N, C-alpha and C positions, 0 to 999 in steps of 0.2 A: 407665299411671298418669299423671295430669296433674301437671306440674311447677309448683311455685310460682315466682313471679317472683323475681329476685335480691333485690329490696327485701324481699319477704316472708321470704326465707331469712335476712335479717339478724336477725330476732327469732325465737328458737327456742321460747321458752316461749309457750304459748297464752294470749292475753289473757283476763282476767276480764271478762265482759260482763254488764251489768245490763240486763234487758229494758226497752225503751221502747215504749210503746203510743201510736199516733197515731189520732185520731178520723178517720172516713171523710171528714168535711167539711173536714178540714185538709190534704188531700192536695195539696200544691203542691210546686214545686221546692225551696221553703225548708223543707219538712217535715223535722224532725230524726229520723234513723233510729238514731243512736247518738251518744254523746259520749265523748271521750277526754281525761281531765283537764280537763274543761270545754269542750273544743273540739268544736263540732258537726260531724257528718257528715250531709249532707243527701241527700234523695231526688234532687235535681238532680245532685249529685256522683255518685251511684250510676248514674244514667241516662247521664251523660257517660262514666263509666268503662266501661259496657257498650258504648257506641258505639265505644270505642277497642279493643275486643277483636278481635284478628286471627286467633287460633287457632280454626279451625272446630270443633274438638272442644269447646272451651269454649263457643262461641256456640250449640252444639247441645244444651247441658245443659238439663234442666228448670229452670223459673224459680227454684224454691226453692234448688236446688243452686248455680246461678249466683249468686243473691243472696248466699248464705252465703259463697261464695268471694270475691266482690268486696268484700263488707263486711269480711271478714277481712283482705283486703289493705289496704283503706283504714284500718282500725283500726291495723294494724301500721305503715303509712306515717305516720299521724298521730303515733303514739307515738314513732317514730324521729325524725320531723321536729323534735320538741321539743329534741333533743340537738344539732342542727346549729347552727353559728355563722352568723349573718346578716352575712356579709362584704359588702364593696362588690361583689364579683363576683356573689354570690347576689342582691343587690338589683337589680343591672343585668339579670341573667337574668330575674328575676321581672317587671321592668318591660317588657322586650322581649317576653316571653310574653304579658303583658296586652295590649300594643299589637297584637301579631300576631293574637291571638284576636278583638279588637274589629274590626280591619281585615278579617279573614276573614269575620266576620259581616256587615259592611257590603257587601263584595263579593258575598257570597251573596245578600243582599237585592236588589241591583241585577240580578244575573244571573238570578234566579228569575222576573222579570217576563216574561210571554210576549210576544214581539214581535208587533206588529200586522201585518196583511197588507201594508199599504203600506210598512212598513219592510223586509219580506222582498222585496217587489217591487223596492224601491230597491237593495237589496243585489244582487239578481239582475242588474238593469240595469247596475250598476257593473262587474260581472264579465263579463257576456256581451252586453250590448246592441250594442257595437261590435266584438265578436269575429267575425272573418271565419272561414269554414269552413277547417279545416286538413286537410292530407293526412297520413295515417299509412301506414307501410310495414311489410310483413312480409317479413323477409329472413333469409338465413343467410350465413355467411362462413367462409372458411378463412384463418387468420392464420399466417404463417410469417415467418422472420427475414430472408430475402433475396429479392431480385427474381428471381434465378435459380431458386430453388425454386418461387416462385409461377408462373413461366413454365412450368416442367416440369409442374406440376399442371394449369395451364390447358390444356396440350396434351393431357393425359390426359382432361380433361373434354370437350374438343372431339371426342375420339375416342369418347365415349360412356360414360366412367367415371361412377359414381354419386357425386354431390356429397356426400351425407351420409356415405358410406363414407370418402371421402378426407378429409373434415373430422375424422371420428373418429380416423383413422390419422395425420394430419399437423398439425392445427391446434394452435397453442400457446395459444390463447385459452381462457377458461373454458367457452365454449360448445361446444368440440370434442366432449366426450363426448355432447352432445345433438345430434350431427350438424350442429353449427354454427348451430343455430337461435337467432335473436335475438328472436323474438316480434314484437310490434307496437311501433312507435316513430315519433316524428316526426323529420324530418331534423335539426332543431336540437338534438335530444338526443344526437346523435353528433358526433364531431370533424368539422370543416368538410369535409375531403377526402372522408371517408366519406359524409357527408350529401349533398354535391354529386353524388357518383357515383350514389347511390341515386336522387336526383331525376331524373337523366338517363336512367335505365334503364326498360325495359318489362318487363311481367310475364313471368316465365320466363327472362329474359336472365341470362347470367353475365358479369360484368365482366372486363376485362383487369386485370392487377395494379394495385392502388391503394395508394400509400404514405401512411402516417400516422405519427404519433410512436410508435405501437405496433409497427410493422412493415409487412409487405406483405399486402394482403387480396385475396382473390377473393370477390366478392359475388354471391349469387344472389337476385334479387328474386322472391319467391313471390307477392305480391299487394300491392295498395294500396287505400285507401278514403278517402273524404272524411268527416271527423268534424265533424258539426254541433254547435252549442251544445246542451247538454242542456236538456230541458224543465224548467221551474221545479220541478214536483213531484218530479222525479228527484233534485234537489239541495236540497230544502226543508230537510232536517235540517242539512246543512252550512251553509245560509244562516242558519238560526236560531242556530246556534252562533256564526257570524260576527257577527250583529247583537248578540248578548249580549256577546261579547268586545269589540266596538267600544264598546258602552255603558259597560262597566266601565272601559276605557281612557280614554274621554272624561270620565267622572266623576272618575277618579283625577287626570287632568290638571287638571280644573276645581278640585277641592279643593286641589291643590298650588299652583295659580296664585293662588287666593284666600287661601291661608294667609299669615299674617304670619311671615316667615322671617328670622331674623338669624343669620348665621354668624360665629362668633367668630374674629377674625383673630389671627394670631401664634402659634397652637398648633402645636408641632413635630409633623409627621406621624410622626416616628420613635417618638413616645410610644405608638403603637398596639401596639408590641412589648413595652411594659413590663407584663408580666403580673403582676409583683409588686404592682402597685397594686390588684389585685383581692383581695388578702389582707387589706386594711385593714378594721378593724371599723367 
């Protein structure tokens, strides 16, 4: 059974509803679908209410059932809203919601514009034009607390012991259960001592003990590869999002810079804690 919202539950008695009929040609967001004590509930409000539905069970209802449920909630909400006091806090919240809704609409309008090919190319060049090919490494390691323990394990490895098995049995790092495998990484993703050691190794080599802030490591280099910059088409979607984000940020900065802003001096910052001020009528 679908549960009513908390707000809906505030009103137990079912409201008395007088049917209102709209002509087909009058179907706009301002079309009145019900009134509560003279206050209109519009088609636009119903559509916005449906957009806010998060429950997949509600969203999957037939149109008529969902319509009836949403209209019932809006009727109850409107009836209850008439009993609320319009305090300073309520007025402040309403104004913040109004500004937030308008700002969100403006941002959406800016972001919806499809970036031109030259804008995407410029974004690609900014990220990758001067990027040199980078080397990535595939390695495994055994991490222990002391140099003595690391040397003991290195001796076993030199005698033919299996690296993965020793890692599972001895490594204190999170990769131990996975035979010490670290996957692919660039040297600068690791602490300096570890990265420098890996760069100096050859494929298949096992290092002498390497000390870092985490302890003592034995490193096995499995492979390395040169990573070239990706082709534009491979990262097109990320570039599109980047261009859109940059446009939004630039527009926000422009509007803020052009706005006539006056900050009132001398207001005590501690007043932000005076919640009693919100109770004033």
